[in-house]
N, CA, C and O of each residue as an XYZ file, in Angstrom:
240
protein
N      13.396     15.422      4.767
C      12.514     14.917      5.764
C      13.290     13.857      6.543
O      13.849     12.940      5.941
N      13.333     13.965      7.859
C      14.038     12.994      8.667
C      13.254     11.724      8.813
O      12.174     11.581      8.240
N      13.799     10.780      9.592
C      13.112      9.516      9.852
C      12.122      9.662     10.971
O      12.303     10.450     11.899
N      11.046      8.865     10.858
C      10.039      8.791     11.933
C       9.390     10.154     12.197
O       9.205     10.539     13.351
N       9.042     10.887     11.121
C       8.386     12.186     11.254
C       6.890     11.969     11.002
O       6.485     11.378     10.001
N       6.081     12.470     11.954
C       4.608     12.371     11.833
C       4.111     13.722     11.401
O       4.465     14.746     11.984
N       3.255     13.719     10.334
C       2.676     14.954      9.811
C       1.188     14.911      9.998
O       0.524     14.053      9.417
N       0.637     15.803     10.787
C      -0.784     15.853     11.085
C      -1.619     16.214      9.880
O      -1.124     16.827      8.934
N      -2.905     15.830      9.912
C      -3.828     16.126      8.789
C      -3.921     17.631      8.559
O      -4.001     18.413      9.506
N      -3.910     18.016      7.311
C      -4.083     19.418      6.919
C      -2.824     20.270      7.042
O      -2.849     21.451      6.695
N      -1.731     19.699      7.526
C      -0.470     20.475      7.638
C       0.051     20.839      6.271
O      -0.042     20.034      5.345
N       0.593     22.019      6.118
C       1.174     22.472      4.875
C       2.650     22.710      5.068
O       3.066     23.399      5.999
N       3.439     22.134      4.179
C       4.901     22.281      4.201
C       5.322     22.954      2.894
O       5.122     22.393      1.818
N       5.903     24.148      2.981
C       6.253     24.927      1.801
C       7.741     25.116      1.662
O       8.449     25.306      2.651
N       8.218     25.063      0.433
C       9.589     25.416      0.136
C      10.584     24.294      0.441
O      10.207     23.164      0.752
N      11.848     24.643      0.342
C      12.931     23.698      0.524
C      13.283     23.720      2.010
O      14.078     24.546      2.460
N      12.676     22.797      2.767
C      12.861     22.754      4.206
C      13.355     21.407      4.661
O      13.233     20.408      3.952
N      13.930     21.391      5.886
C      14.402     20.154      6.485
C      13.677     19.979      7.834
O      13.551     20.932      8.603
N      13.217     18.786      8.101
C      12.599     18.445      9.370
C      13.422     17.313      9.988
O      13.600     16.272      9.354
N      13.922     17.492     11.200
C      14.760     16.503     11.849
C      14.000     15.247     12.224
O      12.770     15.209     12.212
N      14.789     14.192     12.565
C      14.200     12.889     12.989
C      13.288     13.029     14.187
O      13.487     13.907     15.027
N      12.286     12.167     14.271
C      11.416     12.004     15.440
C      10.609     13.220     15.786
O      10.239     13.404     16.945
N      10.319     14.075     14.795
C       9.492     15.251     15.040
C       8.017     14.928     14.706
O       7.703     14.020     13.936
N       7.151     15.717     15.325
C       5.702     15.647     15.026
C       5.281     17.014     14.565
O       5.602     18.017     15.202
N       4.546     17.064     13.432
C       4.002     18.352     12.940
C       2.519     18.345     13.184
O       1.809     17.443     12.739
N       2.053     19.339     13.884
C       0.653     19.393     14.299
C      -0.322     19.586     13.183
O       0.023     20.057     12.099
N      -1.547     19.214     13.460
C      -2.643     19.389     12.502
C      -2.782     20.856     12.098
O      -2.775     21.745     12.949
N      -2.909     21.101     10.780
C      -3.112     22.409     10.204
C      -1.926     23.354     10.379
O      -2.074     24.555     10.153
N      -0.764     22.858     10.770
C       0.415     23.735     10.885
C       0.847     24.192      9.516
O       0.596     23.515      8.519
N       1.501     25.352      9.461
C       2.032     25.884      8.206
C       3.545     26.012      8.439
O       4.014     26.912      9.135
N       4.285     25.083      7.835
C       5.757     25.009      8.014
C       6.416     25.624      6.783
O       6.294     25.121      5.666
N       7.135     26.755      7.034
C       7.827     27.380      5.908
C       9.302     27.624      6.221
O       9.962     28.399      5.529
N       9.815     26.976      7.244
C      11.257     27.010      7.593
C      11.697     25.685      8.111
O      10.870     24.853      8.483
N      12.991     25.467      8.145
C      13.530     24.210      8.586
C      13.621     24.113     10.116
O      13.762     25.112     10.821
N      13.534     22.876     10.589
C      13.685     22.574     12.032
C      14.753     21.479     12.184
O      14.517     20.339     11.785
N      15.860     21.789     12.724
C      17.048     20.891     12.794
C      17.155     20.134     14.087
O      17.956     19.203     14.168
N      16.385     20.480     15.116
C      16.463     19.811     16.423
C      15.571     18.554     16.388
O      14.406     18.608     15.995
N      16.157     17.429     16.810
C      15.420     16.156     16.820
C      14.414     16.096     17.944
O      14.608     16.677     19.012
N      13.320     15.371     17.680
C      12.347     15.057     18.725
C      11.475     16.210     19.226
O      11.097     16.247     20.396
N      11.163     17.140     18.337
C      10.337     18.307     18.725
C       8.929     18.168     18.176
O       8.695     17.454     17.201
N       8.011     18.845     18.802
C       6.637     18.963     18.298
C       6.524     20.378     17.699
O       6.800     21.377     18.363
N       6.120     20.425     16.453
C       6.037     21.652     15.683
C       4.578     21.919     15.333
O       3.883     21.044     14.816
N       4.113     23.158     15.626
C       2.731     23.488     15.328
C       2.556     25.006     15.230
O       3.480     25.761     15.533
N       1.407     25.435     14.820
C       0.984     26.804     14.756
C       1.111     27.374     13.337
O       1.572     26.688     12.425
N       0.701     28.627     13.164
C       0.764     29.327     11.890
C       1.443     30.653     12.130
O       0.806     31.502     12.753
N       2.638     30.923     11.718
C       3.593     29.992     11.128
C       4.113     29.043     12.185
O       3.999     29.320     13.379
N       4.692     27.912     11.757
C       5.114     26.854     12.621
C       6.235     27.280     13.556
O       7.113     28.059     13.187
N       6.186     26.748     14.785
C       7.251     26.939     15.784
C       7.293     25.747     16.676
O       6.349     24.957     16.691
N       8.359     25.581     17.428
C       8.473     24.462     18.388
C       7.586     24.750     19.563
O       7.699     25.798     20.200
N       6.676     23.796     19.863
C       5.784     23.996     21.015
C       6.024     23.009     22.147
O       5.511     23.176     23.253
N       6.820     21.965     21.851
C       7.060     20.926     22.839
C       8.351     20.175     22.520
O       8.830     20.183     21.386
N       8.895     19.534     23.536
C      10.106     18.707     23.325
C       9.791     17.239     23.226
O      10.720     16.430     23.235
N       8.534     16.841     23.133
C       8.161     15.425     23.137
C       8.164     14.809     21.752
O       8.278     13.588     21.645
N       8.047     15.583     20.691
C       8.069     15.028     19.359
C       7.034     13.962     19.153
O       5.914     14.108     19.643
N       7.350     12.894     18.451
C       6.385     11.797     18.233
C       6.776     10.612     19.125
O       6.652      9.459     18.713
N       7.232     10.887     20.310
C       7.636      9.847     21.266
C       6.525      8.817     21.540
O       6.797      7.634     21.745
N       5.296      9.284     21.540
C       4.145      8.387     21.888
C       3.512      7.781     20.658
O       2.643      6.920     20.796
N       3.895      8.177     19.480
C       3.334      7.679     18.255
C       4.087      6.461     17.784
O       5.305      6.533     17.620
N       3.438      5.367     17.564
C       4.083      4.132     17.097
C       3.769      3.948     15.625
O       2.622      4.105     15.206
N       4.822      3.604     14.808
C       4.559      3.376     13.394
C       4.269      1.913     13.151
O       4.020      1.514     12.013
């Protein structure tokens, strides 16, 4: 898991996967593969990149 990754409520992450820095995983997404590109928004079932904004607007 990279730095500054936001995981939405109900999201499921399965297996040995890697998520790059500054990504956002959408609510109820099912992630079963790795995402190596930084700053992406990942969502859907199965998960895919849906946006290039990542968690740019989310402050920790």
